[in-house]
C-alpha positions in Angstrom: 4.1 27.5 -96.1 6.4 25.0 -94.3 8.7 27.9 -93.3 5.7 29.9 -92.0 4.5 26.8 -90.0 8.0 26.3 -88.5 8.1 30.0 -87.5 4.6 29.7 -85.9 5.7 26.5 -84.0 8.8 28.2 -82.8 6.8 31.2 -81.6 4.4 28.9 -79.9 7.2 27.0 -78.2 8.8 30.2 -77.2 5.6 31.4 -75.7 5.1 28.1 -73.9 8.5 28.4 -72.4 8.9 32.1 -72.2 5.6 33.2 -70.6 5.9 30.9 -67.6 9.5 31.8 -67.2 8.7 35.5 -67.4 5.8 35.1 -64.9 8.1 33.1 -62.5 10.9 35.7 -62.8 8.5 38.5 -62.0 7.1 36.6 -59.0 10.5 35.9 -57.5 12.0 39.3 -58.6 14.8 37.8 -60.6 18.0 39.9 -60.0 15.7 42.7 -58.6 14.6 43.6 -62.1 10.9 43.8 -61.3 10.6 44.7 -57.6 9.2 42.5 -54.9 5.7 41.0 -54.5 3.5 41.1 -51.4 4.4 38.2 -49.0 2.3 35.2 -48.4 1.5 36.4 -44.9 0.3 39.8 -46.3 -1.7 38.0 -49.0 -3.5 35.9 -46.5 -4.1 38.9 -44.2 -4.2 42.0 -46.4 -4.0 45.2 -44.6 -6.1 48.3 -45.4 -6.6 51.3 -43.3 -9.7 51.1 -41.1 -11.2 54.0 -39.2 -11.4 53.6 -35.5 -15.0 53.9 -34.2 -16.3 55.6 -31.1 -19.5 54.2 -29.6 -21.9 55.5 -27.0 -23.0 53.4 -24.1 -26.3 52.6 -25.8 -24.5 51.3 -28.9 -24.8 54.4 -31.2 -21.8 55.3 -33.3 -20.7 58.7 -32.1 -17.9 59.2 -34.7 -14.7 58.0 -36.2 -11.0 58.8 -36.3 -9.5 58.2 -39.7 -7.1 59.2 -42.5 -9.3 57.4 -45.0 -12.8 57.0 -43.8 -13.3 53.3 -44.1 -15.2 50.6 -42.1 -15.5 47.0 -43.0 -18.6 44.9 -43.4 -19.3 41.2 -44.1 -20.7 39.8 -47.3 -23.9 38.8 -45.6 -24.5 42.4 -44.5 -24.5 43.7 -48.1 -27.7 44.1 -50.1 -27.9 41.7 -53.2 -28.9 44.8 -55.1 -25.4 46.2 -54.6 -23.7 42.9 -55.5 -25.8 42.5 -58.7 -25.1 46.1 -59.8 -21.4 45.7 -59.2 -21.1 42.4 -61.2 -23.3 43.7 -64.0 -21.3 46.9 -64.3 -17.7 45.9 -63.6 -17.2 42.2 -64.2 -20.2 40.1 -65.4 -18.1 37.0 -65.8 -16.8 37.3 -62.2 -18.3 33.9 -61.2 -16.7 32.2 -64.2 -13.0 33.3 -64.2 -10.2 32.5 -61.8 -8.8 36.1 -61.5 -7.9 36.7 -65.1 -10.6 36.9 -67.8 -9.0 36.0 -71.2 -12.1 36.9 -73.1 -12.2 40.3 -71.5 -8.5 40.8 -72.2 -9.0 40.0 -75.9 -12.1 42.2 -76.1 -10.1 45.1 -74.5 -7.1 44.5 -76.9 -9.1 44.4 -80.1 -11.9 46.8 -79.4 -10.5 49.4 -77.0 -6.8 49.4 -78.2 -6.8 48.4 -81.9 -10.2 49.8 -82.9 -10.3 52.7 -80.4 -13.9 52.0 -79.6 -13.6 52.4 -75.8 -15.3 49.1 -74.8 -13.5 49.2 -71.4 -10.4 47.5 -70.0 -9.9 43.9 -69.3 -9.3 44.1 -65.6 -11.5 41.8 -63.4 -12.8 42.8 -60.0 -10.1 40.6 -58.5 -7.4 42.5 -60.4 -8.9 45.8 -59.2 -9.0 44.4 -55.6 -5.3 43.4 -55.9 -4.5 47.0 -57.0 -6.5 48.5 -54.1 -5.0 46.2 -51.5 -1.4 46.3 -52.2 -0.8 49.6 -54.0 1.9 48.1 -56.2 2.0 51.1 -58.4 3.2 53.5 -55.7 5.0 51.4 -53.1 8.7 51.9 -53.6 9.6 48.4 -52.3 7.5 46.9 -55.2 9.6 48.7 -57.8 12.7 47.1 -59.5 15.5 48.1 -61.9 13.2 48.0 -64.9 10.6 50.2 -63.3 11.9 53.3 -65.0 11.5 51.9 -68.5 8.1 53.4 -69.6 6.4 50.5 -71.6 8.2 47.8 -69.7 7.1 49.2 -66.3 3.5 49.1 -67.3 3.8 45.5 -68.5 5.5 44.5 -65.2 2.7 46.2 -63.1 0.0 44.5 -65.1 1.8 41.2 -64.8 1.9 41.6 -61.0 -1.8 42.4 -60.9 -2.5 39.1 -62.8 -0.3 37.1 -60.5 -1.9 38.7 -57.4 -5.4 38.2 -58.8 -4.8 34.5 -59.3 -3.3 34.1 -55.8 -6.3 36.0 -54.3 -8.7 33.7 -56.1 -6.9 30.7 -54.6 -6.9 32.1 -51.1 -10.5 33.4 -50.9 -14.0 32.5 -51.9 -15.9 34.7 -54.4 -18.1 36.1 -51.7 -15.0 37.1 -49.6 -13.5 38.8 -52.7 -16.7 40.8 -53.3 -16.8 41.9 -49.7 -13.1 42.8 -49.7 -13.5 44.8 -52.9 -16.5 46.8 -51.6 -14.7 47.4 -48.3 -11.6 48.9 -50.1 -13.0 51.1 -52.9 -13.6 54.8 -52.6 -16.9 56.4 -53.5 -15.7 60.0 -53.2 -16.7 62.6 -50.5 -14.0 61.1 -48.2 -15.9 57.7 -48.1 -14.0 54.5 -48.4 -15.9 51.2 -48.4 -19.6 50.4 -48.9 -20.5 50.8 -45.2 -19.4 54.4 -45.0 -20.8 55.2 -48.5 -24.3 53.9 -47.6 -24.4 55.9 -44.4 -22.9 59.1 -46.1 -25.2 59.2 -49.1 -28.4 57.5 -47.8 -28.1 57.2 -44.0 -28.6 53.5 -44.4 -26.7 50.2 -43.8 -25.4 48.3 -46.8 -28.1 45.7 -46.3 -30.9 48.4 -46.7 -29.8 49.7 -50.1 -32.5 49.8 -52.8 -31.8 49.0 -56.5 -31.5 52.6 -57.6 -29.3 53.5 -54.6 -26.9 50.6 -55.3 -26.7 51.5 -59.0 -25.8 55.1 -58.1 -23.0 53.9 -55.8 -21.6 51.5 -58.4 -21.7 54.3 -60.9 -19.6 56.5 -58.6 -16.8 53.9 -58.8 -16.1 54.9 -62.4 -15.3 58.5 -61.5 -16.3 59.7 -58.0 -15.9 63.4 -58.6 -17.4 63.5 -62.1 -20.5 61.5 -61.1 -20.9 63.0 -57.6 -24.6 63.3 -56.9 -23.8 66.4 -54.8 -21.8 68.3 -57.3 -23.2 66.8 -60.6 -26.6 65.4 -59.9 -27.5 65.1 -63.7 -24.4 63.1 -64.5 -24.9 61.0 -61.4 -28.4 60.2 -62.6 -27.1 59.3 -66.0 -24.4 56.9 -64.8 -27.0 55.3 -62.4 -29.2 54.5 -65.4 -26.2 53.1 -67.3 -25.6 50.7 -64.4 -29.3 49.8 -64.3 -29.1 49.1 -68.1 -26.2 46.7 -67.5 -28.3 45.0 -64.9 -31.1 44.5 -67.4 -28.6 43.2 -70.0 -27.2 40.5 -67.8 -30.5 39.4 -66.2 -30.4 41.1 -62.8 -33.3 43.4 -63.5 -36.5 43.2 -65.6 -37.0 45.7 -68.4 -40.3 46.8 -66.9 -38.7 47.5 -63.6 -35.9 49.5 -65.4 -38.5 51.6 -67.2 -40.1 52.5 -63.8 -36.9 53.0 -61.7 -34.9 54.9 -64.3 -37.6 57.7 -64.2 -37.4 58.1 -60.5 -34.8 60.4 -58.9 -32.7 58.9 -56.2 -33.4 60.4 -52.8 -30.3 61.3 -51.0 -29.7 61.8 -47.2 -26.2 63.1 -47.6 -24.1 63.9 -44.6 -20.3 63.7 -45.0 -18.6 62.4 -41.9 -16.1 64.7 -40.3 -15.0 65.9 -36.9 -17.2 69.0 -37.0 -20.5 67.2 -37.6 -22.6 64.7 -35.5 -23.3 64.6 -31.8 -20.7 65.2 -29.1 -17.9 66.8 -31.3 -16.2 68.4 -28.3 -16.2 65.0 -26.5 -14.8 63.3 -29.5 -12.0 65.8 -29.7 -11.1 65.2 -26.0 -11.3 61.4 -26.4 -9.1 61.7 -29.5 -6.3 63.4 -27.5 -6.6 60.7 -24.9 -6.5 57.9 -27.5 -3.5 59.4 -29.3 -1.5 59.1 -26.2 -2.9 55.6 -25.4 -2.2 54.2 -28.9 1.3 55.6 -28.9 2.0 53.9 -25.6 0.5 50.6 -26.7 1.7 50.4 -30.3 -1.4 51.1 -32.3 -2.4 53.6 -34.9 -5.7 55.3 -34.0 -6.3 56.4 -37.7 -5.8 53.0 -39.4 -6.1 50.1 -37.0 -9.9 49.9 -36.8 -10.1 50.2 -33.0 -13.5 50.2 -31.3 -13.7 52.5 -28.4 -16.7 52.2 -26.1 -17.6 55.3 -24.0 -20.0 56.1 -21.1 -21.8 58.8 -23.1 -25.6 58.1 -23.6 -26.5 59.3 -27.1 -30.1 60.4 -26.2 -28.9 62.3 -23.1 -26.2 63.9 -25.2 -28.7 65.1 -27.7 -30.9 66.5 -24.9 -28.0 68.3 -23.4 -26.9 69.8 -26.7 -30.5 70.9 -27.5 -30.9 72.5 -24.0 -27.7 74.5 -24.5 -28.7 75.7 -28.0 -32.2 76.6 -27.0 -31.2 78.7 -24.1 -28.0 80.2 -25.5 -29.9 81.5 -28.6 -32.2 83.4 -26.3 -29.4 84.6 -24.0 -27.3 85.8 -27.0 -30.3 87.9 -28.1 -30.5 89.5 -24.7 -26.7 90.0 -24.7 -26.8 91.8 -28.1 -29.7 93.9 -27.0 -28.0 94.8 -23.7 -24.8 96.0 -25.5 -26.4 97.2 -28.8 -23.6 99.0 -30.8 -21.2 99.0 -27.9 -18.4 96.5 -27.4 -18.7 94.1 -24.4 -15.0 93.9 -23.5 -14.6 96.3 -20.6 -12.3 97.1 -17.7 -13.5 96.7 -14.1 -14.4 100.4 -14.1 -16.8 99.8 -17.0 -14.7 101.5 -19.7 -14.1 99.7 -23.0 -10.7 98.0 -23.5 -9.6 100.0 -26.5 -7.0 97.7 -28.0 -8.6 94.5 -26.9 -9.3 93.0 -30.4 -5.8 94.0 -31.8 -4.1 92.3 -28.9 -6.2 89.1 -28.7 -6.1 88.3 -32.4 -2.3 88.1 -32.1 -2.8 85.0 -29.9 -4.8 83.1 -32.5 -3.2 80.3 -34.7 -4.2 82.3 -37.8 -1.9 85.2 -36.7 0.8 82.9 -35.6 0.9 81.5 -39.1 1.1 85.0 -40.5 4.0 85.8 -38.3 5.8 82.7 -39.4 5.2 83.6 -43.0 6.0 87.3 -42.9 8.3 87.5 -39.9 8.9 91.1 -38.9 7.0 92.5 -41.9 4.2 94.1 -39.9 2.8 96.0 -42.8 2.0 92.7 -44.7 0.4 91.2 -41.6 -1.7 94.3 -41.1 -2.7 94.2 -44.8 -3.9 90.6 -44.5 -5.8 91.2 -41.3 -7.6 94.2 -42.9 -8.3 92.8 -46.3 -11.9 91.5 -46.9 -12.2 87.8 -47.8 -15.2 85.5 -48.1 -15.9 84.3 -44.6 -18.5 82.0 -42.9 -19.6 83.6 -39.7 -21.5 81.9 -36.8 -25.0 83.1 -35.9 -27.9 81.5 -34.1 -30.0 82.1 -37.2 -27.7 80.0 -39.3 -24.2 80.6 -40.9 -23.6 84.0 -42.5 -21.5 84.1 -45.7 -19.9 87.6 -45.9 -17.0 89.5 -47.4 -15.3 90.7 -44.2 -11.8 91.3 -42.9 -10.2 88.7 -40.6 -10.1 91.2 -37.7 -13.8 92.0 -38.1 -14.6 88.3 -38.2 -12.7 87.8 -35.0 -14.5 90.7 -33.4 -17.9 89.2 -34.5 -17.1 85.9 -32.9 -15.8 87.5 -29.6 -19.2 88.9 -29.0 -20.7 85.4 -28.9 -21.4 84.0 -25.5 -20.0 80.5 -24.7 -21.3 77.6 -22.6 -20.3 74.2 -21.3 -22.3 71.3 -19.8 -21.4 67.9 -18.3 -23.7 65.3 -16.8 -22.3 62.4 -14.7 -23.6 59.3 -12.9 -22.3 60.1 -9.3 -22.2 56.4 -8.3 -20.3 55.0 -11.3 -18.4 58.0 -12.5 -19.8 57.5 -16.0 -20.0 60.8 -17.9 -23.4 60.7 -19.7 -23.3 64.0 -21.6 -20.5 66.4 -22.6 -21.2 69.7 -24.3 -18.0 71.6 -24.6 -19.3 74.7 -26.5 -22.0 76.1 -28.7 -20.7 75.0 -32.1 -17.5 73.0 -32.7 -17.1 74.2 -36.3 -16.5 77.8 -35.1 -15.3 77.4 -31.5 -13.0 74.4 -30.8 -12.1 75.4 -27.3 -13.6 72.9 -24.8 -15.4 74.5 -21.9 -15.9 71.2 -19.9 -12.3 70.1 -19.1 -9.9 72.3 -21.0 -11.4 75.6 -19.7 -11.0 76.6 -16.0 -12.9 79.7 -14.7 -13.6 81.2 -11.3 -16.3 79.2 -9.6 -18.0 81.9 -7.6 -20.7 80.7 -5.1 -20.6 77.1 -6.5 -17.5 76.7 -4.4 -19.3 77.7 -1.2 -20.7 74.2 -0.5 -17.2 72.9 -0.1 -16.7 75.5 2.7 -19.9 74.4 4.3 -18.8 70.8 3.9 -15.7 71.5 6.0 -17.9 73.3 8.5 -20.2 70.3 8.9 -17.1 68.0 9.2 -16.1 70.2 12.1 -19.2 70.2 14.1 -21.4 72.8 12.5 -25.0 71.9 11.7 -27.4 73.1 8.9 -29.6 74.6 11.6 -26.9 76.7 13.3 -27.4 80.4 13.3 -24.8 82.9 12.2 -25.4 86.6 12.0 -25.1 88.5 8.7 -22.4 91.0 9.7 -19.1 92.2 8.0 -16.1 89.9 8.5 -12.6 91.4 8.0 -9.3 89.8 7.2 -5.8 91.1 7.5 -4.0 90.4 4.2 -0.2 89.6 3.9 0.4 93.1 2.4 -1.1 94.7 5.6 -4.3 95.8 3.9 -7.8 94.8 5.3 -10.3 92.9 3.2 -14.0 92.7 4.0 -16.1 90.7 1.5 -19.5 92.2 0.7 -22.7 90.5 -0.1 -23.8 90.7 -3.7 -26.5 93.2 -2.7 -23.8 95.4 -1.0 -25.4 95.5 2.4 -25.7 93.5 5.7 -28.9 92.8 7.5 -27.5 92.2 10.9 -29.9 89.2 11.3 -29.1 85.6 12.2 -29.7 83.0 9.6 -29.3 79.2 9.6 -26.4 77.9 7.6 -28.8 76.1 5.2 -30.6 79.4 4.5 -27.3 81.4 4.3 -25.9 79.0 1.7 -29.1 79.0 -0.3 -29.1 82.8 -0.4 -25.3 83.0 -0.9 -24.5 85.3 2.0 -20.8 86.1 1.4 -20.6 87.4 5.0 -21.6 84.1 6.5 -19.3 82.1 4.2 -16.5 84.5 5.2 -17.3 83.9 8.9 -16.9 80.1 8.4 -13.6 80.4 6.5 -12.3 82.6 9.3 -13.2 80.0 11.9 -12.0 77.0 9.8 -8.9 78.4 8.1 -8.4 78.3 4.3 -6.1 75.3 4.3 -8.8 72.9 5.6 -11.0 74.1 2.7 -8.2 73.5 0.2 -7.5 70.0 1.5 -11.2 69.1 1.3 -11.5 70.5 -2.3 -8.5 68.3 -3.3 -10.0 65.2 -1.7 -13.2 66.0 -3.7 -11.3 66.1 -7.0 -10.5 69.8 -7.5 -6.8 69.8 -8.3 -6.3 73.5 -8.4 -4.1 75.3 -8.1 -6.0 76.5 -5.0 -4.5 79.2 -2.9 -5.2 78.9 0.8 -6.4 82.5 1.2 -9.6 83.8 2.7 -11.0 84.7 -0.7 -11.2 81.1 -1.6 -14.5 80.9 0.3 -16.1 83.1 -2.5 -14.8 80.9 -5.4 -11.9 83.1 -6.4 -9.9 80.1 -7.7 -10.4 78.5 -11.1 -11.8 75.0 -11.7 -13.3 73.2 -14.6 -16.9 71.9 -15.0 -15.3 68.4 -15.0 -13.8 68.9 -11.6 -16.8 70.6 -10.1 -19.3 68.0 -11.2 -17.0 65.3 -9.7 -16.9 67.2 -6.4 -20.6 67.6 -6.2 -21.2 64.0 -7.0 -19.4 63.2 -3.8 -22.5 64.4 -1.9 -24.8 61.9 -3.6 -22.3 59.1 -3.4 -22.2 58.9 0.5 -19.0 61.0 0.7 -17.0 58.9 -1.8 -15.4 60.8 -4.6 -15.5 58.9 -7.9 -13.3 60.1 -10.8 -15.4 61.2 -13.8 -14.4 59.0 -16.7 -15.6 58.4 -20.2 -14.1 55.2 -21.7 -15.2 51.7 -20.5 -13.0 49.6 -22.8 -11.1 49.5 -26.1 -11.3 46.6 -28.6 -9.2 45.8 -31.7 -10.8 45.3 -35.1 -11.5 41.7 -34.4 -13.4 42.4 -31.2 -10.7 41.4 -28.7 -10.6 43.6 -25.6 -7.3 45.5 -25.4 -8.0 47.3 -22.2 -10.8 47.9 -19.7 -10.9 51.2 -17.7 -12.2 51.8 -14.2 -12.4 55.1 -12.3 -10.6 56.0 -9.1 -12.5 56.1 -5.8 -11.7 57.5 -2.4 -13.5 58.5 0.7 -13.5 62.3 0.7 -16.0 63.2 3.4 -18.1 61.4 6.0 -21.3 59.9 4.7 -23.3 61.9 7.2 -21.7 65.1 6.0 -22.6 64.1 2.5 -26.3 63.6 3.5 -26.4 66.9 5.3 -24.8 68.7 2.4 -27.4 67.1 0.0 -30.1 68.4 2.3 -28.5 71.9 2.4 -28.2 71.9 -1.4 -31.9 71.2 -1.6 -32.4 74.4 0.3 -30.6 76.3 -2.4 -33.6 75.5 -4.7 -36.3 75.4 -2.0 -35.5 79.0 -0.9 -35.4 80.3 -4.5 -38.1 81.8 -6.6 -40.4 79.1 -8.0 -40.8 79.3 -11.8 -43.0 76.9 -13.8 -40.0 74.7 -14.6 -38.9 74.5 -11.0 -42.4 73.6 -9.9 -42.6 70.8 -12.6 -39.2 69.5 -11.5 -40.3 69.4 -7.9 -43.4 67.3 -8.5 -42.9 64.0 -6.5 -39.2 64.6 -6.8 -36.1 65.8 -4.9 -33.7 68.2 -6.6 -30.8 70.1 -5.3 -28.2 72.5 -6.7 -26.2 75.7 -6.4 -25.7 78.6 -8.7 -22.6 80.8 -8.8 -21.7 84.2 -10.2 -18.2 85.6 -10.3 -16.9 89.2 -10.1 -18.4 91.5 -12.7 -20.8 88.7 -13.7 -18.1 87.2 -15.9 -19.0 83.6 -15.1 -22.4 82.1 -14.5 -22.6 78.6 -13.0 -25.2 76.1 -11.9 -24.6 72.6 -10.6 -27.7 70.5 -10.1 -28.4 67.2 -8.4 -31.2 64.7 -9.2 -31.6 61.2 -7.9 -28.8 59.6 -10.0 -27.3 62.5 -12.0 -25.1 65.4 -11.3 -25.0 68.1 -14.0 -22.8 71.2 -14.2 -23.3 74.2 -16.5 -21.1 77.2 -17.1 -21.9 80.3 -19.2 -19.7 83.2 -20.0 -17.7 85.1 -22.6 -14.7 83.9 -24.5 -12.7 86.1 -22.1 -13.4 87.2 -18.5 -13.8 90.9 -19.6 -16.8 90.0 -21.8 -20.0 89.9 -19.7 -23.3 91.6 -18.8 -23.1 94.8 -16.9 -25.6 94.0 -14.2 -26.2 91.1 -11.8 -29.8 90.5 -12.7 -28.9 89.6 -16.3 -25.5 88.0 -15.6 -26.0 85.9 -12.5 -25.8 82.1 -12.7 -29.4 81.6 -12.0 -30.3 83.6 -15.1 -27.5 82.4 -17.5 -26.7 78.8 -16.5 -29.5 77.4 -14.4 -32.1 77.4 -17.3 -29.9 75.1 -19.3 -30.0 72.6 -16.4 -33.7 72.9 -16.0 -34.3 72.4 -19.7 -32.0 69.4 -19.8 -33.5 67.6 -16.8 -37.1 68.2 -18.1 -36.1 66.7 -21.4 -34.8 63.6 -19.6 -38.0 63.2 -17.5 -40.1 63.6 -20.6 -38.2 61.1 -22.7 -40.0 57.8 -22.5 -36.8 55.9 -23.3 -34.9 57.5 -20.4 -37.5 58.1 -17.6 -37.2 54.5 -16.3 -33.5 55.1 -15.6 -33.4 58.9 -14.9 -36.7 59.0 -13.1 -37.9 61.2 -10.4 -37.3 60.2 -6.8 -35.5 61.0 -3.5 -31.9 62.2 -3.6 -30.8 59.9 -0.8 -31.6 56.7 -2.6 -33.1 53.8 -0.8 -32.5 55.2 2.7 -33.9 57.9 5.0 -31.7 59.9 7.3 -30.7 57.6 10.1 -31.6 58.3 13.8 -28.0 59.3 14.3 -28.3 62.0 11.7 -31.7 63.1 13.1 -29.9 63.5 16.5 -27.2 65.5 14.8 -29.7 68.0 13.5 -31.5 68.2 16.8 -28.1 69.1 18.4 -28.0 66.0 20.7 -24.6 64.9 19.3 -21.8 67.4 18.9 -18.8 65.3 17.9 -20.3 63.0 15.3 -18.3 63.7 12.2 -14.8 63.2 13.3 -12.8 61.3 10.8 -9.1 60.7 11.5 -7.1 63.1 9.6 -10.0 65.4 8.7 -10.5 67.2 12.0 -9.4 67.1 15.6 -11.6 65.4 18.3 -10.2 67.8 20.9 -13.1 69.7 22.3 -11.0 72.8 22.5 -10.6 72.8 18.7 -14.2 71.8 18.0 -15.2 75.0 16.3 -18.9 74.3 16.3 -19.0 74.0 20.1 -17.3 77.3 20.5 -18.6 79.5 17.7 -22.2 78.7 16.9 -25.6 78.5 18.6 -27.5 75.4 17.9 -31.3 75.5 17.5 -33.7 72.6 17.7 -36.3 72.3 14.9 -39.0 69.7 14.0 -36.8 67.1 12.3 -39.7 65.6 10.3 -40.6 69.0 9.0 -37.0 69.7 8.0 -36.6 66.4 6.2 
């Protein structure tokens, strides 16, 4: 017996000396045997990847950029139901231990290991937090010389968890540890942290979680895939009730409440966060490209540093714009399909189908580029892949279509779909309020607001008329509708025709001629002014080009984006000052510190009187048009203005509209210029693009939350045309718009005095 006692005392002494020595040697990584430990600085400020968040101007979260979708939340913002469910299920002695629960370790050793009764492990919440924060199992710098020894490596890892747990308990309060834990764990479905999980599964904040919802989320922590309420609802319901039972066991829930709650199914409002879903997906993609460049230049990681980006987008206006596009494009697509029926809409200018169009265009897609990279010159294999049916999700306005179809047929299906883009901007601040880059980001990622540039058609004509006004012409001047011919550099003659292929031979005022889009009269102006002046003016108004100084520019032959055209038209409302369209106001770090504030560029592009006169002329583009019920409703106690545009073969339909404090541009067309309606009546901008603008503006005016800001009223805000401008219209002043560098004040070059005939009208009636 004495011998046994001596052995026990020796073992006890060895333990008393050996365990602290072992713990100390692990902590200091003696001879690099165990691998390093997280530094004190890292322990006091643990780093976990946080998603960067994108906010609308009205505070609504538009979306996130992340590798792991995680957002942090404070302890006070977490429902007590969630905290009680977590403690009851994972660590009921959490408040009593200091990081390591010896009772839990003994229970795990005897019951789970020796008796194989699976009564759980002995890890505390703090140990699990240490594992989540520092990833000591995977980080190579935390591994030492003994890490390759199977049993010993596990002991070392567990020892490090114990040490870190104790250090965390010393550095943080229990409440801070609970919050840190719930901010780092994963709940499956690409959700990290309680804030994202509550929004993904229930569309709630963590503070709003009910008991059964909290129990379900805690149950997910055990096995997110196995207990997923989306994939395995019965198993999810079972584990939820297990957690509820634990809450009863440890006094967090009454048995009577358990009996009631356990019989009720948990109502989900599931929506997994990704780039394809939510509002403004095209805008978020454009901002992402901007932010990737900004973060690289400024030393941040967009996907892990938890930046907060504040934009100019208004969430309600964005929803109205997206809804207007969807409502009209669904109807327009039905007309397009009926128009073409079984024929293919990709045609040559002579009206014949482009026979090999699909085969050539699919080669440009990323899908085909991957095939060429994989198979190289093996064209037979590429052809086989393109013509082998596979399960495919196809876009339709009646909902997604799941179908067995070949990739080339799927490509053909999607090429028949008409596209659209829409952007709305405050002309005075440059703030972009709505951005709709296409009809559905899941199927069509190409952005038709800024990325796409198409011929502008008659929407470019107001810039020609702007140059005319800046050079002495007046809205009331008469010009006769007659052919105008140009000698081209190749020696051929070019005579632009009106859309209706005829000339009336009658004189019309410039205001009426622009409203009715007389190509002959616009051609007359470009011949008098010269193309270079028009190009210079367009550049000042934000259209960067390339713009060729050729006579055909007067008919909108050059390409521009909606982004550029809306910025140019906003100059008319902003007293001749061009303001760069922009979409980010400022960026903050995860602590709320402002990293950078953004302001738009401004420059005087045209004289303020010219801007007023052009606004008046653009009103004529709607006043002279046919009045439908929407147009009449928009005109009630209100000024509106705008211009439609249609390009050759009706490939592009445009409309840019002005209201009191909003400039909105819309484009509609095929994915390619060869895809279009075959007649002007169906394919002109007034039929394809203008209805989207009308629907959008009516939704703004009918929205009680927006009508105080985007209300009806005069276009020229807080001022009436000055007496000077009235005199201009009456023809009493001929040299009023001269701006140094814009035009010559030499009477011999004053085109208006030489080429036009002024008429005097009742100014009050005109205004």
